[in-house]
C-alpha positions, 0 to 999 in steps of 0.5 A: 549302666551297672544300676540298670543291669541290677534292676533288670535282674531283679525283675527277671527273678521276681516274675516267676515267683509272682506267677507261681503264687497265682497258680497256687491261689487258683488251685485251692478253691477248685479242690475245696469246691469239689462236689460229693460223689454218688456211688455210681459216679465214684465207680465210673471215675476210679482216679484221684481222690474224692468224697463219696456218700452212700449206704452201707450194704455189707462187708466185701470179702471178694471181687463179687462177694459181699457179706450182709450178716455174720460179719467177720472183719472190720477192714472193709465196707460196701457202699451203694446208692440204695440201702436195699442194693444187692448187685455188687456191680453197683457197690463201691468197696471201701477200705476201713483203715485202723483209724476208723475201724472202731466206728465203721467196721461192721464186725464191731458195728453191725448196726451200721447196715443201711446207714449213710456214710460219707468217706474221702479217700483215693478212688482205686480198685479194692479187691480188684473191684471199684473202690476207695482206699486210704480214707482220710475222713469218714462220717456217718450216722446210725439213722439209715435213710434221710426223710424220703421225698414227697409223693409226686406233685406234693400229694398222691393225686397224680399217682392215683389219677387213673382211679379218680371218680371210680368205685367198686370193680372199676376202682379195684381194676384201676388200683391193681394196675397202678400198684403193679406198674413199675414195681421194684422187687426185692430179694428175701435177703434184702428184706432184712435191711429194708425192714430196719428202715421201714419199721425204725423206732421213731424214738430210737434209730438203733431199733425197730418196732415189732408189729404185734408186741409193739416192743422196740428191739435192736436192729442187730437182733434179726435172726432165728434165735430166741430173743431175735426178731424175724420177718413176719408175713402178715399174709401167711405164705401158706395161704397161696404157697408163694414162698419167699421168692421175689414177689408176694413173698418179699413184698414189704407192704405186708412184711413186718418185724416180729419176735421169733416166738410170737411169730411162731404163735401166729403161724398161718392163722387167719385174723379175727376177734377173740381167743386167749391172751398171747404170752409176750405180746400184750393185747394180742389174742389167739385161738385154734384158727385165728389171731387178733392183734393189739388195737393199735395195729388192727387197721394196719393189718387189715390194710396190708391184707387188702393191699395183697388182695388187690396187688396179686390177682393171678394175672402175673404168674402169682396166685390170685389172693382173695379175702374171704369171710372165714377162718378156714381157708387152709392153704388156699389163696384166701385169708379172712375174716373179711367182716372183721378186717372191715371193722378194724380198718374203720376202728384204727385209721392210718397213723403217722408211723403207718403213713411214713412206712408207706412213703418209705417203701414207695420212695426208697424200695418198691416204688408202689404204694398201699392205696388203702393207707392213702385212702382208707375210705376205698376199702368199703368201696372195693371190699364192702 
């Protein structure tokens, strides 16, 4: 009898140990297989730990306040599912502890604005706002947006289906409807961050390419001081008096980065050939009432002007913009010179930079396209 008794005790003691080991083994794969969350998912699930991927959109300073420039600290960043997001309700406030401040603090690294960051930590309120605290891992890149998805069905045929087979006035009407439907309008402040993506230097992700000069300049040098770049309205604001409110004043299809001084020299002049050489922008010329850009972007400028004239036709509360064959439109909603712009469109067809820019605006920001980049041959049919 003693021997069986000892055997039964051994079994009784071993069984719980075996069960505990089984539970442990089952839990490890479940945790390691957890999917990376979007910002929206993290906001909706404020409990436990999680890994979140989003775009840096600013420095949180209070429950409903996020600073997008002039950063004052390295202790927090705001993430969103879009690099152009401006609503704090769609942002996740992420605590940046001392371990990560040298790499992810915005005061030290303002160039992080618009870039993608992946962070793991505790999903809990920060600034009494949906957040992530006590990060255990942070990774990212100064290259903002990943390659955007292709246009519908792998091409643009579906997007322009309503314009197929049309020409002249019928084509113009169809294009206006197509590019004015389902458009997301940006705030003027959001344009800063968007331009850092749409006009990123393909050879240096920390820089943007300036439109007229063609120079590559640090994204962080956006502002109004000498040596900075600012937001050039290719269709000058005064030609229609549309200001910088959401709409034509913030439409990325005609807003480009440019050196502050060069932008000032262009002022609100129409476009035409001729003039004297522009200091600081080789290949550009200007006279009393017109501006000639460098050869590499003459077609770009023309197609931006043609887009604006089709997009804004006066029926949606915005001015009716028209391209005319003069350089004396003044403050009227007109811009020229049409004959020169037609020549520029033919001489300088869309290149890879311009096509990529059009795609990024469509896929990431406004969700509409410039039809004259996709189909430069339509210019002659609509404006010729």
